[in-house]
PDB file as gemmi writes it, atoms N, CA and C in Angstrom:
CRYST1    1.000    1.000    1.000  90.00  90.00  90.00 P 1                      
ATOM      1  N   MET A   1     109.637  87.062 164.216  1.00  0.00           N  
ATOM      2  CA  MET A   1     110.811  87.856 164.616  1.00  0.00           C  
ATOM      3  C   MET A   1     110.655  89.272 165.280  1.00  0.00           C  
ATOM      4  N   MET A   2     109.164  90.218 164.957  1.00  0.00           N  
ATOM      5  CA  MET A   2     109.129  91.283 165.760  1.00  0.00           C  
ATOM      6  C   MET A   2     108.632  91.347 166.428  1.00  0.00           C  
ATOM      7  N   GLY A   3     107.723  90.411 167.123  1.00  0.00           N  
ATOM      8  CA  GLY A   3     106.989  90.747 168.373  1.00  0.00           C  
ATOM      9  C   GLY A   3     105.519  90.349 168.033  1.00  0.00           C  
ATOM     10  N   TYR A   4     105.396  90.363 166.917  1.00  0.00           N  
ATOM     11  CA  TYR A   4     103.816  89.927 166.768  1.00  0.00           C  
ATOM     12  C   TYR A   4     103.409  88.366 166.460  1.00  0.00           C  
ATOM     13  N   GLN A   5     102.349  88.299 166.705  1.00  0.00           N  
ATOM     14  CA  GLN A   5     101.486  86.965 166.588  1.00  0.00           C  
ATOM     15  C   GLN A   5     100.293  87.401 165.331  1.00  0.00           C  
ATOM     16  N   TYR A   6     100.441  85.723 164.247  1.00  0.00           N  
ATOM     17  CA  TYR A   6      99.136  86.043 163.323  1.00  0.00           C  
ATOM     18  C   TYR A   6      97.864  85.521 163.970  1.00  0.00           C  
ATOM     19  N   CYS A   7      96.952  86.136 163.815  1.00  0.00           N  
ATOM     20  CA  CYS A   7      95.478  86.116 164.287  1.00  0.00           C  
ATOM     21  C   CYS A   7      94.879  85.795 162.806  1.00  0.00           C  
ATOM     22  N   SER A   8      93.847  84.871 162.647  1.00  0.00           N  
ATOM     23  CA  SER A   8      93.147  84.593 161.548  1.00  0.00           C  
ATOM     24  C   SER A   8      91.882  85.194 161.639  1.00  0.00           C  
ATOM     25  N   ASP A   9      91.679  85.348 162.709  1.00  0.00           N  
ATOM     26  CA  ASP A   9      90.176  85.861 162.674  1.00  0.00           C  
ATOM     27  C   ASP A   9      90.259  87.350 163.918  1.00  0.00           C  
ATOM     28  N   LYS A  10      90.636  88.648 163.237  1.00  0.00           N  
ATOM     29  CA  LYS A  10      90.670  89.686 164.154  1.00  0.00           C  
ATOM     30  C   LYS A  10      89.203  90.273 164.529  1.00  0.00           C  
ATOM     31  N   PHE A  11      88.646  90.569 163.791  1.00  0.00           N  
ATOM     32  CA  PHE A  11      87.107  90.488 164.404  1.00  0.00           C  
ATOM     33  C   PHE A  11      86.835  89.878 165.536  1.00  0.00           C  
ATOM     34  N   GLN A  12      86.957  88.686 165.965  1.00  0.00           N  
ATOM     35  CA  GLN A  12      86.912  88.011 167.095  1.00  0.00           C  
ATOM     36  C   GLN A  12      88.011  88.665 168.496  1.00  0.00           C  
ATOM     37  N   LEU A  13      89.117  88.852 167.464  1.00  0.00           N  
ATOM     38  CA  LEU A  13      89.944  89.277 168.396  1.00  0.00           C  
ATOM     39  C   LEU A  13      89.503  90.343 168.956  1.00  0.00           C  
ATOM     40  N   GLY A  14      89.801  91.257 168.288  1.00  0.00           N  
ATOM     41  CA  GLY A  14      89.069  92.658 168.679  1.00  0.00           C  
ATOM     42  C   GLY A  14      87.746  92.657 169.306  1.00  0.00           C  
ATOM     43  N   GLY A  15      86.871  91.756 169.353  1.00  0.00           N  
ATOM     44  CA  GLY A  15      85.177  91.997 169.923  1.00  0.00           C  
ATOM     45  C   GLY A  15      84.636  92.563 168.984  1.00  0.00           C  
ATOM     46  N   PHE A  16      84.693  92.765 167.662  1.00  0.00           N  
ATOM     47  CA  PHE A  16      83.721  93.242 166.777  1.00  0.00           C  
ATOM     48  C   PHE A  16      83.076  91.993 165.990  1.00  0.00           C  
ATOM     49  N   SER A  17      81.755  92.986 165.533  1.00  0.00           N  
ATOM     50  CA  SER A  17      80.975  92.031 165.003  1.00  0.00           C  
ATOM     51  C   SER A  17      81.172  92.121 163.113  1.00  0.00           C  
ATOM     52  N   LYS A  18      81.193  91.227 162.676  1.00  0.00           N  
ATOM     53  CA  LYS A  18      81.542  91.382 161.237  1.00  0.00           C  
ATOM     54  C   LYS A  18      80.343  91.528 160.400  1.00  0.00           C  
ATOM     55  N   ILE A  19      79.877  92.497 159.959  1.00  0.00           N  
ATOM     56  CA  ILE A  19      78.938  92.556 158.981  1.00  0.00           C  
ATOM     57  C   ILE A  19      79.552  92.256 157.083  1.00  0.00           C  
ATOM     58  N   PRO A  20      78.398  92.444 156.423  1.00  0.00           N  
ATOM     59  CA  PRO A  20      79.055  92.754 154.797  1.00  0.00           C  
ATOM     60  C   PRO A  20      78.989  93.964 154.708  1.00  0.00           C  
ATOM     61  N   SER A  21      79.797  94.727 153.622  1.00  0.00           N  
ATOM     62  CA  SER A  21      79.728  95.661 153.467  1.00  0.00           C  
ATOM     63  C   SER A  21      78.639  96.223 152.521  1.00  0.00           C  
ATOM     64  N   ALA A  22      78.366  97.381 152.397  1.00  0.00           N  
ATOM     65  CA  ALA A  22      77.020  97.437 151.217  1.00  0.00           C  
ATOM     66  C   ALA A  22      77.495  97.719 149.792  1.00  0.00           C  
ATOM     67  N   THR A  23      78.334  98.454 149.313  1.00  0.00           N  
ATOM     68  CA  THR A  23      79.119  98.237 147.854  1.00  0.00           C  
ATOM     69  C   THR A  23      80.431  97.925 147.641  1.00  0.00           C  
ATOM     70  N   VAL A  24      81.175  97.193 148.581  1.00  0.00           N  
ATOM     71  CA  VAL A  24      82.208  96.792 147.881  1.00  0.00           C  
ATOM     72  C   VAL A  24      82.323  95.300 148.440  1.00  0.00           C  
ATOM     73  N   LYS A  25      83.327  94.401 148.228  1.00  0.00           N  
ATOM     74  CA  LYS A  25      83.784  92.970 148.772  1.00  0.00           C  
ATOM     75  C   LYS A  25      84.606  93.051 149.500  1.00  0.00           C  
ATOM     76  N   THR A  26      83.646  93.335 150.453  1.00  0.00           N  
ATOM     77  CA  THR A  26      84.694  93.381 152.047  1.00  0.00           C  
ATOM     78  C   THR A  26      83.969  92.958 153.188  1.00  0.00           C  
ATOM     79  N   ALA A  27      84.578  92.520 154.316  1.00  0.00           N  
ATOM     80  CA  ALA A  27      83.685  92.910 156.113  1.00  0.00           C  
ATOM     81  C   ALA A  27      83.891  94.110 156.481  1.00  0.00           C  
ATOM     82  N   ALA A  28      82.272  94.789 156.994  1.00  0.00           N  
ATOM     83  CA  ALA A  28      83.085  96.253 157.590  1.00  0.00           C  
ATOM     84  C   ALA A  28      82.260  95.317 159.216  1.00  0.00           C  
ATOM     85  N   ILE A  29      82.584  96.512 160.426  1.00  0.00           N  
ATOM     86  CA  ILE A  29      82.805  96.476 161.419  1.00  0.00           C  
ATOM     87  C   ILE A  29      81.493  96.767 161.761  1.00  0.00           C  
ATOM     88  N   ARG A  30      80.439  96.421 162.038  1.00  0.00           N  
ATOM     89  CA  ARG A  30      79.083  97.003 162.637  1.00  0.00           C  
ATOM     90  C   ARG A  30      79.477  98.262 164.115  1.00  0.00           C  
ATOM     91  N   GLU A  31      80.498  97.803 165.028  1.00  0.00           N  
ATOM     92  CA  GLU A  31      80.491  98.979 165.714  1.00  0.00           C  
ATOM     93  C   GLU A  31      81.552 100.243 165.574  1.00  0.00           C  
ATOM     94  N   CYS A  32      81.870 100.552 164.254  1.00  0.00           N  
ATOM     95  CA  CYS A  32      82.355 101.407 163.971  1.00  0.00           C  
ATOM     96  C   CYS A  32      81.638 102.612 163.635  1.00  0.00           C  
ATOM     97  N   PRO A  33      81.471 103.684 163.988  1.00  0.00           N  
ATOM     98  CA  PRO A  33      80.287 104.734 163.590  1.00  0.00           C  
ATOM     99  C   PRO A  33      80.779 105.632 162.009  1.00  0.00           C  
ATOM    100  N   ILE A  34      81.887 105.524 161.740  1.00  0.00           N  
ATOM    101  CA  ILE A  34      81.785 105.824 160.725  1.00  0.00           C  
ATOM    102  C   ILE A  34      82.278 105.121 159.372  1.00  0.00           C  
ATOM    103  N   ARG A  35      82.207 104.977 158.541  1.00  0.00           N  
ATOM    104  CA  ARG A  35      82.856 103.894 157.419  1.00  0.00           C  
ATOM    105  C   ARG A  35      82.346 104.801 156.135  1.00  0.00           C  
ATOM    106  N   ILE A  36      83.914 104.374 155.297  1.00  0.00           N  
ATOM    107  CA  ILE A  36      83.746 105.161 153.983  1.00  0.00           C  
ATOM    108  C   ILE A  36      84.265 103.853 153.128  1.00  0.00           C  
ATOM    109  N   GLU A  37      83.509 103.102 152.155  1.00  0.00           N  
ATOM    110  CA  GLU A  37      83.736 101.876 151.376  1.00  0.00           C  
ATOM    111  C   GLU A  37      83.909 102.371 149.897  1.00  0.00           C  
ATOM    112  N   VAL A  38      85.473 102.666 149.708  1.00  0.00           N  
ATOM    113  CA  VAL A  38      86.404 102.860 148.381  1.00  0.00           C  
ATOM    114  C   VAL A  38      86.531 101.595 147.217  1.00  0.00           C  
ATOM    115  N   ILE A  39      86.829 101.852 146.186  1.00  0.00           N  
ATOM    116  CA  ILE A  39      86.953 101.192 145.106  1.00  0.00           C  
ATOM    117  C   ILE A  39      88.733 101.775 144.652  1.00  0.00           C  
ATOM    118  N   ILE A  40      89.937 100.966 144.787  1.00  0.00           N  
ATOM    119  CA  ILE A  40      90.957 101.939 144.376  1.00  0.00           C  
ATOM    120  C   ILE A  40      91.153 101.343 142.728  1.00  0.00           C  
ATOM    121  N   GLU A  41      91.031 102.688 142.579  1.00  0.00           N  
ATOM    122  CA  GLU A  41      91.582 102.985 140.858  1.00  0.00           C  
ATOM    123  C   GLU A  41      92.989 102.728 140.525  1.00  0.00           C  
ATOM    124  N   ASN A  42      93.701 102.996 141.024  1.00  0.00           N  
ATOM    125  CA  ASN A  42      94.820 103.352 140.961  1.00  0.00           C  
ATOM    126  C   ASN A  42      95.971 103.562 142.264  1.00  0.00           C  
ATOM    127  N   ILE A  43      96.863 103.301 141.749  1.00  0.00           N  
ATOM    128  CA  ILE A  43      98.148 103.263 142.816  1.00  0.00           C  
ATOM    129  C   ILE A  43      99.729 103.634 142.241  1.00  0.00           C  
ATOM    130  N   ALA A  44      99.876 104.355 142.646  1.00  0.00           N  
ATOM    131  CA  ALA A  44     101.171 104.459 141.870  1.00  0.00           C  
ATOM    132  C   ALA A  44     102.345 104.880 142.529  1.00  0.00           C  
ATOM    133  N   PRO A  45     103.146 103.883 142.793  1.00  0.00           N  
ATOM    134  CA  PRO A  45     104.328 104.262 143.742  1.00  0.00           C  
ATOM    135  C   PRO A  45     104.990 104.828 143.604  1.00  0.00           C  
ATOM    136  N   GLN A  46     106.010 106.059 144.267  1.00  0.00           N  
ATOM    137  CA  GLN A  46     106.874 107.160 144.794  1.00  0.00           C  
ATOM    138  C   GLN A  46     108.120 106.591 145.026  1.00  0.00           C  
ATOM    139  N   ASP A  47     108.913 107.143 145.566  1.00  0.00           N  
ATOM    140  CA  ASP A  47     110.040 106.920 146.177  1.00  0.00           C  
ATOM    141  C   ASP A  47     109.628 106.120 147.728  1.00  0.00           C  
ATOM    142  N   ASP A  48     108.980 106.510 148.654  1.00  0.00           N  
ATOM    143  CA  ASP A  48     108.980 106.312 149.989  1.00  0.00           C  
ATOM    144  C   ASP A  48     107.810 106.230 150.418  1.00  0.00           C  
ATOM    145  N   PHE A  49     106.666 106.710 149.014  1.00  0.00           N  
ATOM    146  CA  PHE A  49     105.005 106.113 149.707  1.00  0.00           C  
ATOM    147  C   PHE A  49     104.468 106.045 147.972  1.00  0.00           C  
ATOM    148  N   ALA A  50     103.191 105.984 148.385  1.00  0.00           N  
ATOM    149  CA  ALA A  50     102.633 105.573 147.048  1.00  0.00           C  
ATOM    150  C   ALA A  50     100.921 106.822 147.216  1.00  0.00           C  
ATOM    151  N   ILE A  51     100.827 106.639 146.428  1.00  0.00           N  
ATOM    152  CA  ILE A  51      99.375 107.745 145.662  1.00  0.00           C  
ATOM    153  C   ILE A  51      98.328 106.822 145.136  1.00  0.00           C  
ATOM    154  N   ILE A  52      97.622 106.803 146.422  1.00  0.00           N  
ATOM    155  CA  ILE A  52      96.298 105.993 145.694  1.00  0.00           C  
ATOM    156  C   ILE A  52      95.009 106.628 145.629  1.00  0.00           C  
ATOM    157  N   ILE A  53      94.767 106.660 144.207  1.00  0.00           N  
ATOM    158  CA  ILE A  53      93.781 106.933 143.770  1.00  0.00           C  
ATOM    159  C   ILE A  53      92.256 105.900 144.553  1.00  0.00           C  
ATOM    160  N   CYS A  54      90.990 106.667 145.156  1.00  0.00           N  
ATOM    161  CA  CYS A  54      90.040 105.526 145.131  1.00  0.00           C  
ATOM    162  C   CYS A  54      88.685 106.714 144.864  1.00  0.00           C  
ATOM    163  N   LYS A  55      87.514 105.625 144.405  1.00  0.00           N  
ATOM    164  CA  LYS A  55      86.592 106.213 144.494  1.00  0.00           C  
ATOM    165  C   LYS A  55      85.621 106.333 144.845  1.00  0.00           C  
ATOM    166  N   ILE A  56      84.908 107.178 145.787  1.00  0.00           N  
ATOM    167  CA  ILE A  56      84.132 106.852 147.246  1.00  0.00           C  
ATOM    168  C   ILE A  56      82.592 106.259 146.769  1.00  0.00           C  
ATOM    169  N   LYS A  57      82.400 105.042 147.192  1.00  0.00           N  
ATOM    170  CA  LYS A  57      80.980 104.070 146.914  1.00  0.00           C  
ATOM    171  C   LYS A  57      80.058 104.686 147.866  1.00  0.00           C  
ATOM    172  N   SER A  58      80.316 104.560 149.011  1.00  0.00           N  
ATOM    173  CA  SER A  58      79.194 104.836 150.139  1.00  0.00           C  
ATOM    174  C   SER A  58      80.161 105.535 151.445  1.00  0.00           C  
ATOM    175  N   ILE A  59      79.595 106.435 152.170  1.00  0.00           N  
ATOM    176  CA  ILE A  59      80.148 106.536 153.434  1.00  0.00           C  
ATOM    177  C   ILE A  59      78.832 106.551 154.421  1.00  0.00           C  
ATOM    178  N   PHE A  60      78.596 105.883 155.699  1.00  0.00           N  
ATOM    179  CA  PHE A  60      77.603 105.296 156.480  1.00  0.00           C  
ATOM    180  C   PHE A  60      78.066 106.212 157.737  1.00  0.00           C  
ATOM    181  N   VAL A  61      77.198 106.556 158.432  1.00  0.00           N  
ATOM    182  CA  VAL A  61      77.203 107.427 159.356  1.00  0.00           C  
ATOM    183  C   VAL A  61      76.342 107.233 160.693  1.00  0.00           C  
ATOM    184  N   ASP A  62      76.693 106.618 161.914  1.00  0.00           N  
ATOM    185  CA  ASP A  62      75.665 106.358 162.566  1.00  0.00           C  
ATOM    186  C   ASP A  62      75.219 107.570 163.229  1.00  0.00           C  
ATOM    187  N   THR A  63      73.815 107.637 162.973  1.00  0.00           N  
ATOM    188  CA  THR A  63      72.934 108.615 163.307  1.00  0.00           C  
ATOM    189  C   THR A  63      73.320 109.641 164.694  1.00  0.00           C  
ATOM    190  N   SER A  64      73.580 108.802 165.894  1.00  0.00           N  
ATOM    191  CA  SER A  64      73.664 108.840 167.230  1.00  0.00           C  
ATOM    192  C   SER A  64      74.506 110.111 167.509  1.00  0.00           C  
ATOM    193  N   ILE A  65      75.991 110.239 166.446  1.00  0.00           N  
ATOM    194  CA  ILE A  65      76.894 110.810 166.649  1.00  0.00           C  
ATOM    195  C   ILE A  65      77.126 112.187 165.534  1.00  0.00           C  
ATOM    196  N   LEU A  66      75.428 112.432 165.258  1.00  0.00           N  
ATOM    197  CA  LEU A  66      75.063 113.652 164.458  1.00  0.00           C  
ATOM    198  C   LEU A  66      74.429 114.905 165.342  1.00  0.00           C  
ATOM    199  N   HIS A  67      75.599 115.468 164.609  1.00  0.00           N  
ATOM    200  CA  HIS A  67      74.765 117.185 165.122  1.00  0.00           C  
ATOM    201  C   HIS A  67      73.622 117.674 164.753  1.00  0.00           C  
ATOM    202  N   ASP A  68      73.980 117.289 163.114  1.00  0.00           N  
ATOM    203  CA  ASP A  68      72.473 117.448 162.576  1.00  0.00           C  
ATOM    204  C   ASP A  68      72.685 117.217 161.338  1.00  0.00           C  
ATOM    205  N   ASN A  69      71.921 117.163 160.123  1.00  0.00           N  
ATOM    206  CA  ASN A  69      71.902 116.240 158.825  1.00  0.00           C  
ATOM    207  C   ASN A  69      73.070 116.275 158.027  1.00  0.00           C  
ATOM    208  N   ASN A  70      74.324 117.490 158.381  1.00  0.00           N  
ATOM    209  CA  ASN A  70      74.715 117.710 157.800  1.00  0.00           C  
ATOM    210  C   ASN A  70      76.232 117.963 158.204  1.00  0.00           C  
ATOM    211  N   HIS A  71      76.621 117.414 159.858  1.00  0.00           N  
ATOM    212  CA  HIS A  71      77.667 117.637 160.881  1.00  0.00           C  
ATOM    213  C   HIS A  71      77.864 116.313 161.469  1.00  0.00           C  
ATOM    214  N   ILE A  72      78.954 115.889 161.856  1.00  0.00           N  
ATOM    215  CA  ILE A  72      79.295 115.454 162.804  1.00  0.00           C  
ATOM    216  C   ILE A  72      79.469 115.868 164.736  1.00  0.00           C  
ATOM    217  N   ASP A  73      78.835 115.684 165.382  1.00  0.00           N  
ATOM    218  CA  ASP A  73      79.016 116.263 167.021  1.00  0.00           C  
ATOM    219  C   ASP A  73      80.226 115.725 167.209  1.00  0.00           C  
ATOM    220  N   VAL A  74      81.510 116.149 166.877  1.00  0.00           N  
ATOM    221  CA  VAL A  74      82.934 115.848 167.953  1.00  0.00           C  
ATOM    222  C   VAL A  74      83.020 115.310 168.883  1.00  0.00           C  
ATOM    223  N   THR A  75      81.682 115.508 169.919  1.00  0.00           N  
ATOM    224  CA  THR A  75      82.009 115.981 171.090  1.00  0.00           C  
ATOM    225  C   THR A  75      81.265 114.226 171.391  1.00  0.00           C  
ATOM    226  N   LYS A  76      80.860 113.762 170.360  1.00  0.00           N  
ATOM    227  CA  LYS A  76      80.253 112.354 170.523  1.00  0.00           C  
ATOM    228  C   LYS A  76      80.852 111.306 170.070  1.00  0.00           C  
ATOM    229  N   TRP A  77      82.036 111.805 168.864  1.00  0.00           N  
ATOM    230  CA  TRP A  77      82.867 110.844 168.318  1.00  0.00           C  
ATOM    231  C   TRP A  77      84.614 110.741 168.647  1.00  0.00           C  
ATOM    232  N   GLN A  78      84.907 109.801 169.195  1.00  0.00           N  
ATOM    233  CA  GLN A  78      86.333 109.877 169.515  1.00  0.00           C  
ATOM    234  C   GLN A  78      86.619 108.625 168.920  1.00  0.00           C  
ATOM    235  N   PRO A  79      87.253 108.884 167.485  1.00  0.00           N  
ATOM    236  CA  PRO A  79      88.417 108.502 166.910  1.00  0.00           C  
ATOM    237  C   PRO A  79      89.471 107.793 167.439  1.00  0.00           C  
ATOM    238  N   LEU A  80      89.416 106.742 166.922  1.00  0.00           N  
ATOM    239  CA  LEU A  80      90.966 105.983 167.723  1.00  0.00           C  
ATOM    240  C   LEU A  80      92.171 106.382 166.737  1.00  0.00           C  
ATOM    241  N   LEU A  81      93.136 107.088 167.120  1.00  0.00           N  
ATOM    242  CA  LEU A  81      94.276 107.078 166.151  1.00  0.00           C  
ATOM    243  C   LEU A  81      95.301 106.598 166.280  1.00  0.00           C  
ATOM    244  N   TYR A  82      96.238 105.841 165.215  1.00  0.00           N  
ATOM    245  CA  TYR A  82      97.081 105.324 165.538  1.00  0.00           C  
ATOM    246  C   TYR A  82      98.719 106.207 164.956  1.00  0.00           C  
ATOM    247  N   GLN A  83      99.161 106.785 165.729  1.00  0.00           N  
ATOM    248  CA  GLN A  83     100.533 107.395 165.278  1.00  0.00           C  
ATOM    249  C   GLN A  83     101.564 107.195 166.095  1.00  0.00           C  
ATOM    250  N   PHE A  84     102.707 106.811 165.158  1.00  0.00           N  
ATOM    251  CA  PHE A  84     104.058 106.491 165.992  1.00  0.00           C  
ATOM    252  C   PHE A  84     104.032 105.741 167.170  1.00  0.00           C  
ATOM    253  N   ARG A  85     103.590 104.428 166.801  1.00  0.00           N  
ATOM    254  CA  ARG A  85     103.098 103.424 168.315  1.00  0.00           C  
ATOM    255  C   ARG A  85     102.237 104.142 169.075  1.00  0.00           C  
ATOM    256  N   SER A  86     101.816 104.664 169.067  1.00  0.00           N  
ATOM    257  CA  SER A  86     100.536 105.515 170.343  1.00  0.00           C  
ATOM    258  C   SER A  86      99.537 105.192 170.186  1.00  0.00           C  
ATOM    259  N   TYR A  87      98.413 104.827 170.631  1.00  0.00           N  
ATOM    260  CA  TYR A  87      97.354 104.795 170.290  1.00  0.00           C  
ATOM    261  C   TYR A  87      96.665 106.432 171.132  1.00  0.00           C  
ATOM    262  N   THR A  88      95.505 107.088 170.625  1.00  0.00           N  
ATOM    263  CA  THR A  88      95.392 108.376 171.195  1.00  0.00           C  
ATOM    264  C   THR A  88      93.950 108.285 170.639  1.00  0.00           C  
ATOM    265  N   THR A  89      92.922 109.538 170.895  1.00  0.00           N  
ATOM    266  CA  THR A  89      91.932 110.079 170.233  1.00  0.00           C  
ATOM    267  C   THR A  89      91.801 111.275 170.038  1.00  0.00           C  
ATOM    268  N   THR A  90      91.596 111.852 169.811  1.00  0.00           N  
ATOM    269  CA  THR A  90      91.144 113.088 169.595  1.00  0.00           C  
ATOM    270  C   THR A  90      91.621 114.342 170.834  1.00  0.00           C  
ATOM    271  N   SER A  91      91.423 113.651 171.854  1.00  0.00           N  
ATOM    272  CA  SER A  91      91.736 114.210 173.328  1.00  0.00           C  
ATOM    273  C   SER A  91      92.382 113.250 174.802  1.00  0.00           C  
ATOM    274  N   ALA A  92      92.155 112.049 174.066  1.00  0.00           N  
ATOM    275  CA  ALA A  92      93.128 111.616 175.154  1.00  0.00           C  
ATOM    276  C   ALA A  92      94.044 110.246 175.161  1.00  0.00           C  
ATOM    277  N   SER A  93      95.636 110.645 175.219  1.00  0.00           N  
ATOM    278  CA  SER A  93      96.356 108.966 175.112  1.00  0.00           C  
ATOM    279  C   SER A  93      95.715 108.126 175.926  1.00  0.00           C  
ATOM    280  N   LEU A  94      95.416 107.113 175.016  1.00  0.00           N  
ATOM    281  CA  LEU A  94      95.224 105.422 175.477  1.00  0.00           C  
ATOM    282  C   LEU A  94      96.595 104.670 176.122  1.00  0.00           C  
ATOM    283  N   GLY A  95      97.365 104.812 175.410  1.00  0.00           N  
ATOM    284  CA  GLY A  95      98.806 103.878 175.603  1.00  0.00           C  
ATOM    285  C   GLY A  95      99.307 103.791 174.268  1.00  0.00           C  
ATOM    286  N   GLN A  96     100.218 102.869 174.037  1.00  0.00           N  
ATOM    287  CA  GLN A  96     101.567 102.387 172.970  1.00  0.00           C  
ATOM    288  C   GLN A  96     101.558 101.002 172.560  1.00  0.00           C  
ATOM    289  N   ASN A  97     101.932 101.187 171.378  1.00  0.00           N  
ATOM    290  CA  ASN A  97     102.611 100.112 170.896  1.00  0.00           C  
ATOM    291  C   ASN A  97     103.588  98.920 171.918  1.00  0.00           C  
ATOM    292  N   PHE A  98     103.511  97.757 171.747  1.00  0.00           N  
ATOM    293  CA  PHE A  98     104.623  96.960 172.764  1.00  0.00           C  
ATOM    294  C   PHE A  98     105.972  97.587 172.302  1.00  0.00           C  
ATOM    295  N   ARG A  99     106.097  98.243 171.111  1.00  0.00           N  
ATOM    296  CA  ARG A  99     107.331  98.438 170.259  1.00  0.00           C  
ATOM    297  C   ARG A  99     108.091  99.839 170.614  1.00  0.00           C  
ATOM    298  N   PHE A 100     106.785 100.464 171.315  1.00  0.00           N  
ATOM    299  CA  PHE A 100     107.162 102.231 171.580  1.00  0.00           C  
ATOM    300  C   PHE A 100     108.346 102.526 172.351  1.00  0.00           C  
ATOM    301  N   GLU A 101     109.257 102.001 172.820  1.00  0.00           N  
ATOM    302  CA  GLU A 101     110.040 102.355 173.679  1.00  0.00           C  
ATOM    303  C   GLU A 101     111.500 102.174 172.410  1.00  0.00           C  
ATOM    304  N   GLU A 102     110.963 101.148 171.842  1.00  0.00           N  
ATOM    305  CA  GLU A 102     111.886 100.639 170.514  1.00  0.00           C  
ATOM    306  C   GLU A 102     111.778 102.242 169.593  1.00  0.00           C  
ATOM    307  N   TYR A 103     110.684 102.444 170.130  1.00  0.00           N  
ATOM    308  CA  TYR A 103     110.705 104.058 168.285  1.00  0.00           C  
ATOM    309  C   TYR A 103     111.374 105.160 168.965  1.00  0.00           C  
ATOM    310  N   LEU A 104     110.876 104.917 171.038  1.00  0.00           N  
ATOM    311  CA  LEU A 104     111.756 106.458 171.455  1.00  0.00           C  
ATOM    312  C   LEU A 104     113.260 106.251 171.279  1.00  0.00           C  
ATOM    313  N   ASP A 105     113.980 105.135 171.921  1.00  0.00           N  
ATOM    314  CA  ASP A 105     115.234 104.608 171.604  1.00  0.00           C  
ATOM    315  C   ASP A 105     116.175 105.107 170.454  1.00  0.00           C  
ATOM    316  N   ALA A 106     114.987 104.719 168.944  1.00  0.00           N  
ATOM    317  CA  ALA A 106     116.177 105.080 168.053  1.00  0.00           C  
ATOM    318  C   ALA A 106     115.950 106.738 167.690  1.00  0.00           C  
ATOM    319  N   THR A 107     114.790 107.446 168.439  1.00  0.00           N  
ATOM    320  CA  THR A 107     114.784 108.891 167.725  1.00  0.00           C  
ATOM    321  C   THR A 107     115.764 109.451 168.794  1.00  0.00           C  
ATOM    322  N   LYS A 108     116.542 109.119 169.712  1.00  0.00           N  
ATOM    323  CA  LYS A 108     117.644 109.436 170.037  1.00  0.00           C  
ATOM    324  C   LYS A 108     119.219 109.933 169.350  1.00  0.00           C  
ATOM    325  N   PRO A 109     120.076 110.375 169.656  1.00  0.00           N  
ATOM    326  CA  PRO A 109     121.272 110.682 168.952  1.00  0.00           C  
ATOM    327  C   PRO A 109     121.991 109.714 169.109  1.00  0.00           C  
ATOM    328  N   ALA A 110     122.847 108.407 168.497  1.00  0.00           N  
ATOM    329  CA  ALA A 110     124.073 108.204 169.068  1.00  0.00           C  
ATOM    330  C   ALA A 110     124.946 108.710 169.711  1.00  0.00           C  
ATOM    331  N   ASN A 111     125.392 108.296 171.092  1.00  0.00           N  
ATOM    332  CA  ASN A 111     126.808 108.993 171.291  1.00  0.00           C  
ATOM    333  C   ASN A 111     128.165 108.877 170.383  1.00  0.00           C  
TER     334      ASN A 111                                                      
END                                                                             
């Protein structure tokens, strides 16, 4: 109805390799250079959002993006960000979701 399609294997669709997580019971993406595994301890619904309390079980960082043992080299890591139906990295726009135009139309004041 909204223009989306169901896909049972999103790892295959995205071309990602599925690997077991080290400390939680779910799959992880091998190609992801930073991974944080958490256990959800509490979900507190609010009016328009929820507060989620998590316990970090482990953090994995690919050594190829490290500056040193304590810092990530931000010139070597370009995370994919999704904001208001637009895909970006920290330095470039990568494109929009197919419903992006709908979003822009909805932001215009009615005449």
